[in-house]
C-alpha positions in Angstrom: 127.9 55.6 -43.1 127.7 52.0 -42.0 129.2 53.2 -38.7 126.4 55.7 -38.1 123.8 52.9 -38.8 125.4 50.6 -36.4 125.4 53.4 -33.8 121.7 54.1 -34.2 120.8 50.5 -34.0 122.7 50.3 -30.6 120.8 53.3 -29.2 117.5 51.8 -30.3 118.2 48.6 -28.6 119.3 50.4 -25.5 116.0 52.3 -25.5 114.0 49.3 -26.0 115.7 47.6 -23.0 115.0 50.6 -20.8 111.3 50.6 -21.9 111.0 47.0 -21.1 112.4 47.6 -17.7 109.7 50.4 -17.1 106.6 48.5 -18.5 106.0 45.9 -15.6 105.7 48.8 -13.2 103.2 50.8 -15.5 101.1 47.7 -16.1 100.9 47.0 -12.4 99.9 50.7 -11.7 97.1 50.5 -14.3 95.8 47.2 -12.8 96.0 48.6 -9.3 94.1 51.7 -10.5 91.4 49.7 -12.1 91.0 47.5 -9.1 90.5 50.6 -6.8 87.8 51.9 -9.3 86.2 48.5 -9.5 86.1 48.3 -5.6 84.4 51.7 -5.6 82.0 50.6 -8.3 81.1 47.5 -6.3 80.6 49.5 -3.0 78.4 51.9 -5.0 76.2 49.1 -6.3 75.7 47.6 -2.9 75.3 50.9 -1.1 72.8 52.3 -3.5 70.8 48.8 -3.6 70.7 49.0 0.2 69.3 52.4 0.3 66.9 51.8 -2.4 65.5 48.7 -0.6 65.2 50.6 2.6 63.1 53.4 0.9 60.7 51.1 -0.9 60.2 49.2 2.3 59.4 52.5 4.0 56.9 53.2 1.3 55.3 49.9 2.0 55.2 50.5 5.7 54.2 54.1 5.7 51.7 54.1 2.8 50.6 50.7 1.6 49.9 49.4 5.1 48.3 52.5 6.4 46.0 52.9 3.4 45.1 49.3 3.5 44.2 49.6 7.2 42.1 52.8 6.7 40.2 51.3 3.6 39.1 54.8 2.3 36.2 54.9 0.0 37.2 54.7 -3.7 40.8 53.8 -2.9 42.4 51.6 -5.6 45.5 50.3 -4.1 46.2 47.6 -6.9 46.6 50.5 -9.4 48.3 53.0 -7.0 51.1 50.7 -5.9 50.9 48.0 -8.8 53.0 45.0 -7.9 55.2 46.9 -5.4 55.4 44.0 -3.1 56.7 41.9 -5.7 59.4 44.5 -6.5 60.4 44.7 -2.8 60.8 40.8 -2.6 62.8 40.7 -5.7 65.0 43.7 -4.8 65.7 42.4 -1.2 66.7 39.0 -2.4 69.1 40.7 -4.9 70.4 43.0 -2.2 71.2 40.0 0.0 72.9 38.1 -2.8 75.1 41.1 -3.6 75.9 41.4 0.2 77.0 37.8 0.2 79.0 38.1 -2.9 80.9 41.2 -1.8 81.4 41.1 2.1 84.4 39.1 3.2 85.5 38.3 -0.3 88.6 39.6 -2.2 88.2 41.3 -5.6 88.9 38.2 -7.5 86.1 36.3 -5.5 83.4 38.9 -6.0 81.1 37.6 -8.7 78.8 40.4 -9.2 78.0 39.7 -12.7 76.9 36.0 -11.8 74.7 37.5 -9.0 73.0 39.8 -11.5 72.4 37.1 -14.0 70.9 34.8 -11.3 68.3 37.3 -10.6 67.8 38.9 -14.0 64.7 37.0 -14.9 62.9 37.9 -11.7 64.0 41.5 -12.1 62.8 41.7 -15.5 59.4 40.3 -14.8 58.7 42.4 -11.6 59.9 45.8 -13.0 58.4 45.5 -16.4 54.9 44.9 -14.7 55.6 47.9 -12.4 56.8 50.3 -15.0 53.9 49.4 -17.3 51.4 50.4 -14.5 53.5 53.5 -13.3 51.7 56.1 -15.5 48.4 54.9 -14.3 49.5 55.0 -10.8 50.6 58.7 -11.1 47.3 59.6 -12.8 45.4 58.0 -10.0 47.5 59.8 -7.5 46.6 63.2 -9.2 43.1 62.1 -9.0 43.3 61.6 -5.2 44.6 65.1 -4.7 40.8 66.1 -4.8 40.1 63.6 -2.0 40.7 65.1 1.3 40.2 61.8 3.2 42.8 60.0 1.1 45.2 63.1 1.3 45.0 63.0 5.1 46.1 59.3 5.2 48.9 60.1 2.7 50.3 63.0 4.7 50.3 60.7 7.8 52.4 58.4 5.9 54.7 61.1 4.8 55.2 62.2 8.4 56.1 58.7 9.3 58.7 58.0 6.6 60.3 61.4 6.8 61.8 60.5 10.1 64.1 58.0 8.1 64.4 59.4 4.5 64.2 62.5 2.6 61.0 62.5 0.8 58.6 65.2 -0.4 55.6 63.3 -1.5 54.2 59.9 -2.5 55.0 60.3 -6.1 58.8 60.4 -5.4 58.5 57.0 -3.8 56.5 55.6 -6.6 59.2 56.6 -9.1 62.0 55.0 -7.3 61.7 51.4 -8.9 61.6 53.1 -12.4 64.7 55.1 -11.9 66.4 52.0 -10.2 65.8 49.5 -13.1 67.2 52.1 -15.6 70.5 52.5 -13.7 71.4 48.8 -13.6 72.9 48.8 -17.1 74.9 51.8 -16.3 76.4 50.3 -13.1 77.2 47.1 -15.0 78.9 49.2 -17.8 81.1 50.9 -15.1 81.9 47.5 -13.5 82.8 46.0 -16.9 84.9 49.0 -17.7 87.2 48.4 -14.6 87.3 44.7 -14.6 90.4 43.1 -15.9 90.1 40.8 -19.0 91.6 37.9 -16.8 89.0 38.4 -14.0 86.8 35.2 -13.7 83.7 37.3 -13.5 84.2 39.4 -16.5 82.2 37.1 -18.9 79.3 37.1 -16.4 79.5 41.0 -16.1 79.4 41.3 -19.9 76.2 39.1 -19.9 74.7 41.1 -17.1 75.5 44.3 -19.0 73.6 42.9 -22.1 70.6 41.8 -20.0 70.2 44.9 -18.0 70.6 46.9 -21.4 67.9 44.9 -22.9 65.5 45.4 -20.0 66.1 49.1 -20.0 65.6 49.3 -23.9 62.2 47.2 -23.5 61.0 49.6 -20.8 61.9 52.7 -22.7 60.5 51.2 -25.8 57.1 50.5 -24.0 57.2 54.1 -22.7 57.7 55.4 -26.1 54.9 53.3 -27.6 52.6 54.4 -24.8 53.4 58.0 -25.3 52.7 57.6 -29.1 49.3 56.1 -28.4 48.5 58.7 -25.7 49.2 61.4 -28.2 46.2 60.3 -30.3 44.0 59.2 -27.4 42.5 62.7 -26.7 39.1 62.8 -25.2 36.2 64.5 -27.0 36.1 66.0 -30.6 38.4 68.5 -31.8 36.9 72.0 -32.7 36.7 72.8 -36.4 39.2 75.7 -35.9 41.7 73.3 -34.3 41.4 71.0 -37.3 41.8 73.8 -39.8 44.9 75.1 -37.8 46.4 71.6 -38.5 46.2 71.9 -42.2 49.6 72.7 -43.8 51.6 71.4 -46.7 53.1 68.6 -44.8 49.6 67.3 -43.7 48.3 67.6 -47.2 51.4 65.7 -48.6 51.1 63.0 -46.1 47.3 62.5 -46.8 48.1 62.5 -50.5 50.7 59.8 -50.1 48.4 57.7 -48.0 45.6 57.9 -50.5 48.0 56.9 -53.3 49.2 53.9 -51.3 45.8 52.9 -50.5 44.8 52.9 -54.3 48.0 51.0 -55.1 47.2 48.5 -52.4 43.7 48.0 -53.7 44.8 47.5 -57.3 47.5 45.1 -56.2 50.3 47.2 -57.7 52.3 47.4 -54.4 53.1 45.1 -51.6 51.3 45.5 -48.2 52.2 44.5 -44.7 49.6 42.1 -43.3 49.3 41.1 -39.6 46.7 38.3 -39.5 46.6 38.4 -35.6 45.8 42.0 -35.5 43.1 41.6 -38.2 41.6 38.7 -36.1 41.7 40.8 -33.1 40.2 43.9 -34.7 37.2 41.7 -36.1 36.5 40.4 -32.6 36.6 43.9 -31.3 34.1 45.2 -33.7 31.8 42.2 -33.3 31.7 42.7 -29.6 30.9 46.4 -30.0 28.2 45.7 -32.6 26.6 43.1 -30.3 26.6 45.5 -27.3 25.0 48.2 -29.6 22.3 46.0 -30.8 21.5 44.8 -27.2 21.2 48.4 -26.0 19.0 49.5 -28.9 16.8 46.5 -28.4 16.4 47.1 -24.6 15.5 50.9 -25.2 13.0 49.8 -27.6 11.5 47.1 -25.3 11.2 49.8 -22.5 9.4 52.1 -24.8 7.0 49.3 -26.0 6.4 48.2 -22.3 5.6 51.8 -21.3 3.0 52.1 -24.1 1.6 48.7 -23.2 1.3 49.3 -19.4 -0.1 52.9 -19.9 -2.8 51.4 -22.3 -3.6 48.7 -19.7 -4.0 51.4 -17.0 -6.3 53.5 -19.3 -8.3 50.3 -20.1 -8.7 49.7 -16.2 -9.9 53.2 -15.9 -12.4 53.0 -18.7 -13.8 49.6 -17.3 -14.2 51.3 -13.8 -16.3 54.1 -15.5 -18.3 51.4 -17.3 -19.2 49.8 -14.0 -19.5 53.0 -12.1 -23.3 52.4 -11.3 -23.2 48.5 -10.7 -22.9 46.5 -7.7 -19.6 44.8 -8.5 -17.8 48.2 -8.8 -15.5 47.2 -6.0 -14.0 44.2 -7.8 -13.6 46.3 -10.8 -11.8 49.0 -8.9 -9.3 46.5 -7.8 -8.5 45.6 -11.3 -8.0 49.3 -12.1 -5.7 49.8 -9.0 -3.7 46.8 -10.0 -3.1 48.0 -13.6 -2.3 51.5 -12.3 0.3 50.0 -10.0 1.8 48.0 -12.8 2.0 51.1 -15.0 3.5 53.4 -12.3 5.3 51.7 -9.5 6.5 48.4 -11.0 7.3 49.9 -14.4 9.3 52.8 -12.7 11.2 50.4 -10.4 11.9 48.1 -13.4 13.2 50.9 -15.6 15.5 52.5 -12.9 17.0 49.1 -12.2 17.6 48.3 -15.9 19.0 51.9 -16.5 21.5 51.7 -13.5 22.5 47.9 -13.9 22.3 47.5 -17.7 22.1 50.5 -19.9 24.4 52.9 -17.9 27.4 50.5 -17.8 27.0 49.4 -21.4 26.7 52.9 -22.6 29.8 53.9 -20.7 31.5 50.8 -22.2 30.5 52.0 -25.7 31.9 55.4 -25.0 35.2 53.8 -24.1 35.4 52.2 -27.6 35.8 55.6 -29.2 39.5 55.8 -28.2 40.4 52.3 -29.6 38.6 53.2 -32.8 40.7 56.3 -33.2 43.9 54.4 -32.5 43.0 51.7 -34.9 42.5 54.3 -37.5 46.0 55.9 -36.7 47.5 52.4 -36.9 46.2 52.0 -40.3 47.6 55.5 -41.4 51.0 54.4 -39.9 50.8 51.1 -41.9 50.2 53.1 -45.1 53.2 55.4 -44.3 55.5 52.3 -43.7 54.4 50.5 -46.9 54.9 53.8 -48.8 58.4 54.2 -47.5 59.2 50.6 -48.3 58.0 51.3 -51.8 60.1 54.3 -52.0 63.2 52.3 -51.1 62.8 49.8 -53.7 62.2 52.6 -56.3 65.2 54.9 -55.3 68.4 54.4 -57.4 70.4 57.5 -56.3 72.7 56.4 -53.5 72.7 60.0 -52.0 68.9 59.9 -51.5 68.8 56.2 -50.5 70.1 56.8 -47.0 67.6 59.4 -46.4 64.8 57.3 -47.7 65.9 54.4 -45.6 66.0 56.6 -42.5 62.4 57.6 -43.3 61.5 54.0 -43.6 63.1 53.2 -40.2 61.2 56.0 -38.5 57.8 54.9 -40.2 58.5 51.3 -39.1 59.1 52.1 -35.5 55.9 54.2 -35.5 53.8 51.5 -37.1 55.1 48.8 -34.9 54.7 50.9 -31.8 51.0 51.4 -32.5 50.6 47.8 -33.7 52.2 46.2 -30.6 50.3 48.6 -28.1 47.1 47.8 -29.6 47.6 44.1 -29.7 48.5 44.4 -26.1 45.6 46.5 -25.0 42.6 45.5 -27.3 42.5 41.9 -26.2 42.4 43.1 -22.6 39.6 45.5 -23.5 37.7 42.7 -25.2 37.9 40.5 -22.2 36.9 43.3 -19.9 34.0 44.2 -22.3 32.7 40.6 -22.4 32.9 40.4 -18.6 30.8 43.6 -18.2 28.4 42.5 -21.0 27.8 39.2 -19.5 27.1 40.7 -16.1 24.6 43.3 -17.7 22.9 40.4 -19.4 22.5 38.6 -16.2 21.3 41.7 -14.5 18.7 42.2 -17.2 17.4 38.6 -16.9 17.1 39.1 -13.1 15.2 42.4 -13.7 12.9 40.5 -16.0 12.3 37.7 -13.5 11.7 40.1 -10.7 9.3 42.3 -12.7 7.4 39.4 -14.0 7.1 37.9 -10.5 5.9 41.2 -9.1 3.4 41.5 -12.0 1.9 38.0 -11.4 1.6 38.7 -7.6 -0.5 41.7 -8.6 -2.6 40.0 -11.3 -3.1 36.5 -9.9 -5.5 37.7 -7.0 -7.7 39.3 -9.6 -8.6 35.7 -10.6 -10.2 35.1 -7.3 -12.6 38.1 -7.6 -16.3 37.2 -7.7 -16.8 38.8 -11.0 -14.3 36.5 -12.5 -15.3 33.4 -10.7 -18.9 33.8 -11.7 -18.3 34.3 -15.4 -19.1 31.4 -17.6 -17.0 32.6 -20.3 -13.8 30.7 -20.8 -12.7 31.3 -24.4 -12.7 35.1 -24.2 -11.4 36.0 -27.6 -13.8 33.9 -29.7 -16.7 35.0 -27.5 -15.8 38.6 -27.8 -15.5 38.3 -31.6 -19.0 36.8 -31.8 -20.6 39.3 -29.5 -18.9 42.2 -31.2 -19.9 41.2 -34.7 -23.4 40.6 -33.4 -23.6 44.0 -31.9 -22.3 45.5 -35.1 -25.0 43.8 -37.2 -27.6 45.0 -34.9 -26.7 48.6 -35.6 -28.1 48.4 -39.0 -31.7 48.2 -37.5 -31.3 51.9 -36.9 -32.0 54.3 -39.9 -29.3 56.8 -38.7 -26.4 54.2 -39.0 -24.6 55.1 -42.3 -23.8 52.4 -44.8 -20.1 52.5 -44.3 -20.4 52.1 -40.6 -18.9 48.5 -40.6 -16.1 49.6 -43.1 -13.4 48.6 -40.7 -15.4 45.4 -39.8 -15.3 44.4 -43.5 -11.7 45.2 -43.8 -10.9 43.2 -40.6 -12.8 40.2 -42.2 -11.1 40.7 -45.4 -7.7 40.6 -43.7 -8.7 37.8 -41.6 -9.6 35.7 -44.6 -6.3 36.5 -46.2 -4.4 35.5 -43.2 -6.4 32.1 -43.2 -6.4 31.7 -46.9 -5.8 28.0 -47.7 -3.5 26.6 -50.3 -5.6 26.5 -53.5 -7.2 23.0 -53.5 -7.3 20.8 -56.9 -10.1 20.9 -59.3 -12.2 18.8 -56.9 -12.1 20.3 -53.5 -13.7 17.4 -51.8 -10.7 15.2 -52.5 -7.2 15.5 -51.0 -4.0 15.1 -53.1 -4.6 12.6 -55.9 -1.0 11.5 -56.2 -1.7 8.6 -53.9 -5.4 8.1 -54.6 -6.2 4.4 -54.5 -8.4 2.9 -57.2 -10.2 -0.5 -57.5 -7.4 -1.9 -59.5 -4.8 -0.9 -56.8 -6.9 -2.7 -54.2 -7.1 -5.8 -56.4 -3.3 -5.8 -56.7 -2.9 -5.6 -52.9 -5.4 -8.5 -52.4 -3.3 -10.7 -54.8 0.1 -9.5 -53.3 -0.7 -9.8 -49.5 -2.6 -12.6 -47.4 -5.7 -11.4 -45.9 -4.2 -11.2 -42.3 -1.9 -8.6 -43.7 -4.5 -6.4 -45.3 -5.7 -3.3 -43.2 -8.1 -0.4 -43.7 -7.4 3.2 -42.9 -9.9 4.0 -40.1 -9.4 7.8 -40.6 -7.5 10.3 -42.8 -3.8 10.6 -42.4 -1.6 13.3 -44.0 2.1 12.8 -44.3 4.1 15.3 -42.3 7.6 13.9 -42.6 9.7 12.3 -45.3 8.9 8.7 -46.1 5.4 8.9 -44.6 2.4 7.9 -46.7 -0.8 10.0 -46.9 -4.0 8.0 -46.6 -7.8 8.6 -47.0 -10.3 6.9 -44.8 -11.3 3.5 -46.3 -7.9 3.0 -48.2 -6.8 -0.6 -48.0 -3.0 -1.2 -47.4 -0.8 -4.1 -47.2 1.6 -4.3 -44.1 5.2 -4.8 -45.3 6.6 -4.6 -41.8 5.3 -3.6 -38.4 8.3 -1.7 -37.6 10.3 1.3 -38.7 14.1 1.2 -39.6 15.1 1.8 -35.9 13.0 -1.0 -34.7 10.3 1.1 -33.2 6.7 0.0 -33.5 5.0 3.4 -33.6 5.2 3.3 -37.3 4.4 0.6 -39.8 5.8 0.3 -43.3 2.8 -0.1 -45.7 1.8 -0.4 -49.2 -1.2 1.1 -50.8 -0.9 -0.1 -54.3 0.4 3.2 -55.4 3.3 3.8 -53.3 5.0 2.7 -50.0 5.6 4.6 -46.8 5.2 4.8 -43.0 1.9 5.3 -41.2 1.1 5.3 -37.5 -0.8 1.9 -36.7 -3.4 3.9 -34.7 -5.0 4.9 -38.0 -5.3 1.4 -39.2 -7.8 -1.4 -38.5 -7.8 -5.0 -39.8 -9.8 -5.8 -42.9 -12.4 -8.5 -42.4 -13.2 -10.8 -45.2 -11.5 -8.8 -47.8 -14.4 -6.3 -47.9 -13.9 -2.6 -46.9 -15.6 -1.6 -43.7 -16.6 1.6 -45.4 -18.6 -0.2 -48.0 -21.1 -1.4 -45.5 -24.1 0.8 -44.8 -23.9 0.2 -41.2 -20.6 1.9 -40.8 -21.5 5.0 -42.9 -21.0 8.1 -40.9 -24.1 10.3 -40.3 -23.8 13.7 -42.1 -23.2 16.8 -39.9 -25.0 20.0 -40.7 -24.1 23.7 -39.7 -25.8 26.9 -40.5 -24.1 30.3 -41.5 -24.1 33.0 -38.8 -22.9 35.7 -41.1 -22.6 36.3 -44.8 -19.4 35.4 -46.7 -18.7 36.2 -50.2 -16.5 33.7 -52.2 -13.3 35.3 -53.5 -12.2 32.3 -55.7 -13.7 29.2 -57.5 -12.6 26.9 -54.7 -14.8 28.9 -52.1 -18.5 29.0 -51.4 -20.7 32.0 -50.8 -22.8 32.0 -47.6 -25.9 33.9 -46.5 -27.0 34.2 -42.9 -29.0 31.1 -42.0 -28.0 29.0 -45.0 -27.7 25.3 -44.0 -24.6 23.4 -45.3 -23.1 19.9 -44.9 -19.6 19.4 -43.6 -17.4 17.5 -45.8 -14.1 18.0 -44.2 -13.1 20.1 -41.3 -9.7 20.9 -42.8 -8.3 22.0 -46.2 -5.8 19.8 -48.0 -3.0 21.1 -46.0 -4.6 20.5 -42.8 -5.6 24.1 -42.0 -8.6 23.8 -39.6 -9.6 27.5 -40.1 -11.2 26.6 -43.5 -13.8 23.9 -43.9 -15.1 22.2 -47.0 -18.8 22.2 -47.0 -21.6 21.2 -49.5 -24.9 23.0 -50.3 -27.4 22.1 -52.9 -24.8 19.9 -55.0 -22.1 22.7 -54.8 -18.9 22.4 -52.6 -16.4 24.9 -51.5 -14.3 26.2 -48.6 -15.8 28.7 -46.1 -14.3 30.2 -42.8 -15.0 27.8 -39.9 -15.8 30.6 -37.5 -18.8 31.7 -39.7 -20.5 28.6 -39.0 -22.6 27.3 -36.0 -23.6 23.6 -35.7 -27.3 22.6 -35.9 -28.3 20.7 -32.7 
């Protein structure tokens, strides 16, 4: 037994020795094979990069340069080619670095990974920008298929580049950068696979593989987000039949879950995902939209009112011409009618066309663009509810078998929500900035239209002031003159027996409304006196004479009503003591005075020195002469502070304002009675 074991041990030892003799040859064979494959991968990288750079440079020469020189109408090269020139520069530099790292160097000296890492930042920036624009470029290229002029230039470019490369259309050129950036991580993976662990460039290749994979993933994720957004960005409204066709148990269940989640969020029974940046961005978006809508509504309303006003002015001009038809100055009146007709027709039409084209149309188109973001924001809200609902399910699920399924649903919901959220946070700020720029330009255009319209209107109106019919008129205050003439004409109508009693019903209503609009603040019990809070008595004057020297005692030469805080109201003849001939800032336009009741500021222009301690108003020589007026129309008092008038009644003026300084109501006296009456009902007796 022991002999057999010893024999087996000897055989095993012999076999191990034989294997050890064979292993170095096999390892060398594997290394040699890997080196050959690595060399092929390196050649493939350099060769395909060289062909790729050649093709995109042909695209630049055959299409970009030709189209730039032709400058076809409506051609948007910035969108069609994006940042192709930047891609060409980055790719060409990368190709040259690859060639320098490969040509003339042994496999151990070829640092491909380091070369990729040196250019990874530029590659990421240039290709990410190009890939984001690629879908828009393809959409624009499809649009150009309907433009024969652009198609002719594109075909000329194809004939040029087909001499050097196989290419069917421009779209196949535009897709090349997208295809190339998505191959880099595959090439790096192959290179890493056949690079030995002891190769000095292997750590760099591993970093390059990670970097290129991240770039490819970010581009694919952007494409996925954009596809998800485009899924919901459908123009127009769906038909009712289409909506009904989408109703199924799945949609009903989803809507029910969203409603339940919304209720639990409102009641605070469930956690909710909050993105403050998005909320702030959404508020800004809605404020801009609301501002533009209000602006458009106001302009439309203004145009309607302007149309009504100019049409009425034109009709007035026509009526005036008819009135002066048999008079010698008809020629001047016709000029007025022609000017008003020009304003209502030509100028208004030109103005509205300009505003419609330069202001309203762009803003209305902009508002139509807002419908898409509104729909996407609503869909984003739905995806957020789905995500929060799935998180709540994960927390509540205790069954391990179901937990994995619920977590998978949560991950899908998270990706959908984040895709919508990130895409909106990227696009809506751009839309807001673009909208503000358009809105500002439209506001400027509207101001320019107003300026030009007013200038043109004045050019038509100003010459009318030089007409003889206007120059020879002695009337200056047109409105008061018209009111007097009109009321006089109405009163004269009552001399005719056929005039009904209610003929002036509108006139009485106008007077009543006019009185209400001019109604003064109800005065105190004694209408002839202003506010009695600061009224000065003889005892107050005595205190002032004892408190201040005679040179600091002044009289109020006229009434003064306080309009600002710290000011003091005075009546004509009040005595004041001067505390300081300055205000707190050192100015001398207000003095700080004391009237024995209170203290405050008054302008020095209403004060005069008091001589000998006797009020100037006490002397008979300084007493003002009474001023008398007579009533032109009847007026019926509507309160205890008013005084009724009869035509021709003579009254004495007590004050030409009420206690609040309203000059439309005067305080008058008649046969021992005082009261307020409308000032425009009185005429002064010469």
